[in-house]
TORVEXKE-297004 format. One record per residue (C-alpha): residue number from 1; residue in one letter; z negated, y, x. Coordinates in steps of 0.25 Angstrom, whole numbers. Layout:
! residues N
@figu=NUM; seti=A; w=Z; v=Y; u=X .
...
! end
This chain:
! residues 301
@figu=1; seti=M; w=-68; v=163; u=33 .
@figu=2; seti=S; w=-66; v=153; u=22 .
@figu=3; seti=D; w=-75; v=140; u=22 .
@figu=4; seti=A; w=-63; v=132; u=27 .
@figu=5; seti=A; w=-58; v=141; u=38 .
@figu=6; seti=G; w=-70; v=142; u=47 .
@figu=7; seti=P; w=-84; v=137; u=51 .
@figu=8; seti=E; w=-96; v=138; u=42 .
@figu=9; seti=R; w=-105; v=150; u=43 .
@figu=10; seti=V; w=-114; v=149; u=55 .
@figu=11; seti=R; w=-129; v=149; u=50 .
@figu=12; seti=R; w=-136; v=144; u=63 .
@figu=13; seti=I; w=-135; v=145; u=78 .
@figu=14; seti=L; w=-137; v=132; u=85 .
@figu=15; seti=V; w=-141; v=134; u=100 .
@figu=16; seti=A; w=-141; v=122; u=110 .
@figu=17; seti=I; w=-151; v=125; u=120 .
@figu=18; seti=D; w=-157; v=117; u=132 .
@figu=19; seti=A; w=-163; v=129; u=140 .
@figu=20; seti=S; w=-152; v=130; u=150 .
@figu=21; seti=P; w=-148; v=144; u=153 .
@figu=22; seti=H; w=-135; v=143; u=145 .
@figu=23; seti=S; w=-142; v=137; u=133 .
@figu=24; seti=L; w=-152; v=149; u=133 .
@figu=25; seti=A; w=-140; v=158; u=133 .
@figu=26; seti=A; w=-135; v=151; u=121 .
@figu=27; seti=L; w=-149; v=152; u=114 .
@figu=28; seti=Q; w=-149; v=167; u=116 .
@figu=29; seti=A; w=-135; v=168; u=111 .
@figu=30; seti=A; w=-139; v=160; u=99 .
@figu=31; seti=V; w=-151; v=168; u=96 .
@figu=32; seti=T; w=-143; v=181; u=97 .
@figu=33; seti=L; w=-133; v=176; u=87 .
@figu=34; seti=A; w=-143; v=170; u=78 .
@figu=35; seti=A; w=-151; v=184; u=77 .
@figu=36; seti=A; w=-138; v=192; u=75 .
@figu=37; seti=R; w=-133; v=183; u=64 .
@figu=38; seti=R; w=-147; v=179; u=58 .
@figu=39; seti=L; w=-144; v=164; u=60 .
@figu=40; seti=E; w=-153; v=152; u=63 .
@figu=41; seti=L; w=-154; v=147; u=77 .
@figu=42; seti=L; w=-155; v=132; u=80 .
@figu=43; seti=A; w=-159; v=128; u=95 .
@figu=44; seti=L; w=-155; v=114; u=99 .
@figu=45; seti=F; w=-161; v=107; u=111 .
@figu=46; seti=V; w=-155; v=94; u=114 .
@figu=47; seti=E; w=-163; v=83; u=123 .
@figu=48; seti=D; w=-151; v=78; u=130 .
@figu=49; seti=L; w=-150; v=63; u=128 .
@figu=50; seti=R; w=-142; v=61; u=140 .
@figu=51; seti=L; w=-153; v=67; u=149 .
@figu=52; seti=L; w=-163; v=57; u=143 .
@figu=53; seti=H; w=-153; v=45; u=145 .
@figu=54; seti=A; w=-151; v=50; u=160 .
@figu=55; seti=T; w=-166; v=51; u=162 .
@figu=56; seti=A; w=-168; v=37; u=158 .
@figu=57; seti=L; w=-158; v=31; u=168 .
@figu=58; seti=P; w=-166; v=23; u=179 .
@figu=59; seti=F; w=-159; v=31; u=190 .
@figu=60; seti=A; w=-161; v=45; u=184 .
@figu=61; seti=R; w=-169; v=54; u=193 .
@figu=62; seti=E; w=-173; v=69; u=193 .
@figu=63; seti=V; w=-175; v=77; u=206 .
@figu=64; seti=A; w=-186; v=87; u=208 .
@figu=65; seti=T; w=-180; v=101; u=210 .
@figu=66; seti=F; w=-189; v=105; u=222 .
@figu=67; seti=S; w=-193; v=92; u=229 .
@figu=68; seti=G; w=-180; v=84; u=226 .
@figu=69; seti=T; w=-188; v=72; u=222 .
@figu=70; seti=A; w=-181; v=62; u=213 .
@figu=71; seti=R; w=-189; v=55; u=202 .
@figu=72; seti=P; w=-185; v=46; u=190 .
@figu=73; seti=L; w=-182; v=53; u=177 .
@figu=74; seti=D; w=-191; v=50; u=166 .
@figu=75; seti=V; w=-186; v=50; u=151 .
@figu=76; seti=A; w=-200; v=54; u=145 .
@figu=77; seti=Q; w=-201; v=65; u=155 .
@figu=78; seti=T; w=-187; v=70; u=152 .
@figu=79; seti=E; w=-190; v=70; u=137 .
@figu=80; seti=R; w=-202; v=78; u=139 .
@figu=81; seti=R; w=-194; v=88; u=148 .
@figu=82; seti=L; w=-184; v=89; u=137 .
@figu=83; seti=Q; w=-195; v=92; u=126 .
@figu=84; seti=D; w=-201; v=102; u=135 .
@figu=85; seti=L; w=-187; v=109; u=137 .
@figu=86; seti=A; w=-185; v=109; u=122 .
@figu=87; seti=R; w=-198; v=116; u=120 .
@figu=88; seti=R; w=-195; v=127; u=130 .
@figu=89; seti=V; w=-181; v=128; u=124 .
@figu=90; seti=E; w=-187; v=130; u=110 .
@figu=91; seti=A; w=-196; v=141; u=115 .
@figu=92; seti=R; w=-184; v=148; u=120 .
@figu=93; seti=V; w=-177; v=147; u=107 .
@figu=94; seti=A; w=-190; v=152; u=99 .
@figu=95; seti=A; w=-191; v=164; u=108 .
@figu=96; seti=A; w=-177; v=168; u=107 .
@figu=97; seti=A; w=-176; v=166; u=92 .
@figu=98; seti=A; w=-189; v=173; u=90 .
@figu=99; seti=R; w=-184; v=186; u=98 .
@figu=100; seti=A; w=-172; v=186; u=89 .
@figu=101; seti=E; w=-179; v=182; u=76 .
@figu=102; seti=V; w=-169; v=170; u=74 .
@figu=103; seti=P; w=-173; v=158; u=66 .
@figu=104; seti=W; w=-173; v=146; u=75 .
@figu=105; seti=T; w=-174; v=131; u=75 .
@figu=106; seti=F; w=-176; v=122; u=88 .
@figu=107; seti=R; w=-171; v=108; u=88 .
@figu=108; seti=V; w=-171; v=97; u=98 .
@figu=109; seti=R; w=-162; v=85; u=98 .
@figu=110; seti=R; w=-160; v=73; u=108 .
@figu=111; seti=G; w=-146; v=68; u=111 .
@figu=112; seti=H; w=-133; v=72; u=117 .
@figu=113; seti=V; w=-133; v=87; u=118 .
@figu=114; seti=A; w=-119; v=91; u=113 .
@figu=115; seti=A; w=-120; v=81; u=102 .
@figu=116; seti=E; w=-134; v=86; u=97 .
@figu=117; seti=I; w=-129; v=100; u=97 .
@figu=118; seti=L; w=-117; v=96; u=89 .
@figu=119; seti=A; w=-125; v=88; u=79 .
@figu=120; seti=S; w=-135; v=100; u=77 .
@figu=121; seti=L; w=-123; v=109; u=74 .
@figu=122; seti=E; w=-121; v=112; u=59 .
@figu=123; seti=L; w=-108; v=119; u=53 .
@figu=124; seti=T; w=-115; v=132; u=52 .
@figu=125; seti=D; w=-120; v=133; u=66 .
@figu=126; seti=L; w=-116; v=141; u=78 .
@figu=127; seti=L; w=-119; v=134; u=92 .
@figu=128; seti=S; w=-124; v=141; u=104 .
@figu=129; seti=L; w=-125; v=134; u=117 .
@figu=130; seti=G; w=-125; v=136; u=132 .
@figu=131; seti=A; w=-113; v=134; u=140 .
@figu=132; seti=A; w=-120; v=123; u=148 .
@figu=133; seti=G; w=-133; v=116; u=149 .
@figu=134; seti=W; w=-142; v=113; u=161 .
@figu=135; seti=S; w=-131; v=104; u=169 .
@figu=136; seti=P; w=-128; v=110; u=182 .
@figu=137; seti=M; w=-115; v=103; u=181 .
@figu=138; seti=R; w=-111; v=113; u=170 .
@figu=139; seti=A; w=-117; v=125; u=176 .
@figu=140; seti=R; w=-104; v=132; u=177 .
@figu=141; seti=G; w=-96; v=125; u=165 .
@figu=142; seti=L; w=-97; v=123; u=151 .
@figu=143; seti=G; w=-108; v=112; u=148 .
@figu=144; seti=E; w=-105; v=98; u=142 .
@figu=145; seti=T; w=-113; v=101; u=130 .
@figu=146; seti=A; w=-106; v=114; u=127 .
@figu=147; seti=G; w=-92; v=108; u=129 .
@figu=148; seti=A; w=-95; v=97; u=120 .
@figu=149; seti=V; w=-101; v=105; u=109 .
@figu=150; seti=L; w=-89; v=115; u=110 .
@figu=151; seti=R; w=-79; v=104; u=109 .
@figu=152; seti=R; w=-86; v=97; u=97 .
@figu=153; seti=T; w=-91; v=108; u=87 .
@figu=154; seti=R; w=-84; v=117; u=78 .
@figu=155; seti=S; w=-96; v=126; u=77 .
@figu=156; seti=P; w=-96; v=140; u=84 .
@figu=157; seti=V; w=-102; v=138; u=98 .
@figu=158; seti=L; w=-108; v=149; u=107 .
@figu=159; seti=V; w=-108; v=146; u=122 .
@figu=160; seti=A; w=-118; v=154; u=130 .
@figu=161; seti=R; w=-120; v=154; u=145 .
@figu=162; seti=H; w=-132; v=159; u=153 .
@figu=163; seti=G; w=-131; v=174; u=155 .
@figu=164; seti=T; w=-123; v=177; u=143 .
@figu=165; seti=Q; w=-128; v=184; u=130 .
@figu=166; seti=L; w=-121; v=185; u=117 .
@figu=167; seti=R; w=-118; v=199; u=113 .
@figu=168; seti=L; w=-107; v=208; u=107 .
@figu=169; seti=P; w=-96; v=210; u=107 .
@figu=170; seti=L; w=-90; v=196; u=105 .
@figu=171; seti=L; w=-76; v=194; u=111 .
@figu=172; seti=V; w=-68; v=185; u=101 .
@figu=173; seti=L; w=-56; v=178; u=105 .
@figu=174; seti=L; w=-45; v=178; u=94 .
@figu=175; seti=E; w=-37; v=166; u=97 .
@figu=176; seti=G; w=-34; v=153; u=91 .
@figu=177; seti=P; w=-34; v=148; u=77 .
@figu=178; seti=G; w=-49; v=150; u=75 .
@figu=179; seti=W; w=-49; v=165; u=80 .
@figu=180; seti=R; w=-53; v=170; u=66 .
@figu=181; seti=T; w=-65; v=161; u=65 .
@figu=182; seti=T; w=-69; v=165; u=79 .
@figu=183; seti=L; w=-68; v=180; u=75 .
@figu=184; seti=A; w=-76; v=178; u=62 .
@figu=185; seti=T; w=-87; v=171; u=70 .
@figu=186; seti=A; w=-88; v=183; u=79 .
@figu=187; seti=V; w=-89; v=192; u=68 .
@figu=188; seti=A; w=-100; v=184; u=62 .
@figu=189; seti=L; w=-107; v=184; u=75 .
@figu=190; seti=T; w=-107; v=200; u=76 .
@figu=191; seti=G; w=-106; v=205; u=62 .
@figu=192; seti=P; w=-99; v=218; u=58 .
@figu=193; seti=V; w=-102; v=224; u=72 .
@figu=194; seti=R; w=-91; v=234; u=77 .
@figu=195; seti=G; w=-88; v=230; u=91 .
@figu=196; seti=A; w=-94; v=217; u=91 .
@figu=197; seti=L; w=-81; v=209; u=93 .
@figu=198; seti=V; w=-70; v=210; u=103 .
@figu=199; seti=L; w=-57; v=202; u=99 .
@figu=200; seti=A; w=-49; v=195; u=110 .
@figu=201; seti=V; w=-34; v=192; u=108 .
@figu=202; seti=A; w=-24; v=186; u=116 .
@figu=203; seti=P; w=-11; v=195; u=118 .
@figu=204; seti=G; w=1; v=189; u=111 .
@figu=205; seti=R; w=10; v=189; u=99 .
@figu=206; seti=E; w=-2; v=186; u=90 .
@figu=207; seti=Q; w=-11; v=197; u=96 .
@figu=208; seti=A; w=-9; v=208; u=86 .
@figu=209; seti=A; w=-10; v=199; u=74 .
@figu=210; seti=R; w=-22; v=192; u=79 .
@figu=211; seti=E; w=-29; v=206; u=81 .
@figu=212; seti=D; w=-26; v=210; u=67 .
@figu=213; seti=Q; w=-30; v=197; u=61 .
@figu=214; seti=A; w=-43; v=198; u=68 .
@figu=215; seti=Q; w=-46; v=212; u=63 .
@figu=216; seti=D; w=-43; v=208; u=49 .
@figu=217; seti=L; w=-53; v=196; u=51 .
@figu=218; seti=L; w=-64; v=206; u=56 .
@figu=219; seti=A; w=-62; v=215; u=44 .
@figu=220; seti=S; w=-63; v=203; u=34 .
@figu=221; seti=L; w=-76; v=199; u=41 .
@figu=222; seti=G; w=-81; v=213; u=40 .
@figu=223; seti=A; w=-81; v=215; u=55 .
@figu=224; seti=P; w=-76; v=228; u=61 .
@figu=225; seti=P; w=-63; v=228; u=69 .
@figu=226; seti=S; w=-64; v=223; u=84 .
@figu=227; seti=R; w=-57; v=227; u=96 .
@figu=228; seti=V; w=-47; v=217; u=102 .
@figu=229; seti=R; w=-45; v=214; u=116 .
@figu=230; seti=L; w=-33; v=206; u=122 .
@figu=231; seti=L; w=-35; v=195; u=131 .
@figu=232; seti=A; w=-28; v=196; u=145 .
@figu=233; seti=G; w=-24; v=182; u=145 .
@figu=234; seti=A; w=-28; v=168; u=140 .
@figu=235; seti=G; w=-40; v=160; u=143 .
@figu=236; seti=P; w=-55; v=162; u=147 .
@figu=237; seti=A; w=-52; v=173; u=158 .
@figu=238; seti=A; w=-46; v=182; u=148 .
@figu=239; seti=L; w=-57; v=180; u=138 .
@figu=240; seti=R; w=-67; v=183; u=150 .
@figu=241; seti=A; w=-60; v=196; u=153 .
@figu=242; seti=V; w=-61; v=201; u=139 .
@figu=243; seti=V; w=-76; v=197; u=138 .
@figu=244; seti=R; w=-79; v=205; u=150 .
@figu=245; seti=R; w=-70; v=217; u=146 .
@figu=246; seti=E; w=-76; v=218; u=132 .
@figu=247; seti=A; w=-90; v=215; u=137 .
@figu=248; seti=A; w=-91; v=204; u=126 .
@figu=249; seti=G; w=-104; v=197; u=123 .
@figu=250; seti=A; w=-98; v=184; u=118 .
@figu=251; seti=L; w=-84; v=177; u=117 .
@figu=252; seti=V; w=-80; v=171; u=104 .
@figu=253; seti=L; w=-69; v=161; u=105 .
@figu=254; seti=P; w=-61; v=152; u=96 .
@figu=255; seti=A; w=-63; v=137; u=100 .
@figu=256; seti=D; w=-48; v=136; u=100 .
@figu=257; seti=A; w=-47; v=147; u=110 .
@figu=258; seti=G; w=-37; v=145; u=121 .
@figu=259; seti=A; w=-47; v=150; u=131 .
@figu=260; seti=L; w=-56; v=138; u=128 .
@figu=261; seti=D; w=-45; v=128; u=129 .
@figu=262; seti=E; w=-41; v=132; u=143 .
@figu=263; seti=A; w=-47; v=126; u=156 .
@figu=264; seti=G; w=-56; v=139; u=156 .
@figu=265; seti=G; w=-62; v=137; u=142 .
@figu=266; seti=E; w=-74; v=129; u=147 .
@figu=267; seti=S; w=-76; v=140; u=158 .
@figu=268; seti=L; w=-76; v=151; u=148 .
@figu=269; seti=L; w=-87; v=145; u=139 .
@figu=270; seti=A; w=-95; v=141; u=151 .
@figu=271; seti=T; w=-94; v=154; u=159 .
@figu=272; seti=A; w=-91; v=166; u=149 .
@figu=273; seti=D; w=-100; v=178; u=152 .
@figu=274; seti=V; w=-103; v=178; u=137 .
@figu=275; seti=P; w=-106; v=168; u=126 .
@figu=276; seti=V; w=-94; v=161; u=120 .
@figu=277; seti=L; w=-93; v=157; u=105 .
@figu=278; seti=V; w=-83; v=147; u=102 .
@figu=279; seti=V; w=-78; v=147; u=88 .
@figu=280; seti=H; w=-71; v=136; u=81 .
@figu=281; seti=G; w=-60; v=140; u=70 .
@figu=282; seti=P; w=-57; v=132; u=57 .
@figu=283; seti=A; w=-56; v=117; u=58 .
@figu=284; seti=A; w=-42; v=112; u=59 .
@figu=285; seti=G; w=-34; v=114; u=46 .
@figu=286; seti=E; w=-44; v=125; u=41 .
@figu=287; seti=G; w=-36; v=137; u=46 .
@figu=288; seti=D; w=-41; v=150; u=51 .
@figu=289; seti=T; w=-32; v=159; u=44 .
@figu=290; seti=D; w=-32; v=174; u=39 .
@figu=291; seti=A; w=-34; v=169; u=25 .
@figu=292; seti=T; w=-47; v=162; u=29 .
@figu=293; seti=A; w=-52; v=172; u=39 .
@figu=294; seti=G; w=-51; v=184; u=30 .
@figu=295; seti=Q; w=-62; v=179; u=21 .
@figu=296; seti=G; w=-73; v=184; u=30 .
@figu=297; seti=K; w=-82; v=172; u=31 .
@figu=298; seti=S; w=-87; v=171; u=45 .
@figu=299; seti=P; w=-92; v=158; u=52 .
@figu=300; seti=L; w=-106; v=164; u=55 .
@figu=301; seti=G; w=-116; v=169; u=45 .
! end
């Protein structure tokens, strides 16, 4: 794509990690992607300022798991626990990166988690994060941090859930103004591997034209043709059905996809059986036209 028509080339993967099961899945997905595309990995651990503020409240108590005994929270003790957790998380990152021979950096920040993640993102980053953190209130839904980051960034965001693993093929939804950027991103993730992508198209008047345009874009990017599957309907349920039928290893969606606008969009991100990559199209006024898409520059290196 032209420089004006899409995101900068991604040169680094930023993974937000707090040792929760979902964030460890995000780490594994990030390492897999970094190894495949020879990208740098930056792991970010945020000491949650809200937790420290809550600890300082005079009525704050912690309850022992087995005895049920309540005792006052101690700020210094909480800080030590966070530092210990950061060391353990860094060890997990080091081990995963070493196995995959991926260059990595570990960074600790203190502040509001979503704000620190966004502040650490550069234009050339792809973000990998867990669907939710440790909060039991969000065990079955999209976490507050993931939701806030998805709403406020234009970087590609890979949302991973515990028990999922990034693999081929990728199911790519061709929908909305930014579908070309989404497809080019998927090509960049897989390279010219036959059978690596499955294209999902909604039936309708634009179906045939969209299929032809997608195959033309694949050819311009040096990728082989991909098989196309029609959605049985609109919304998350139709996407889940195609993911299962095609045994897809990830779902790649435009950020403006209708499935994310509907009531089930949050549920799709939080409960999908595969990692979900959300890709933003060009900024308003830039356009995502055939003329720009055919130039063959993809969003990732």
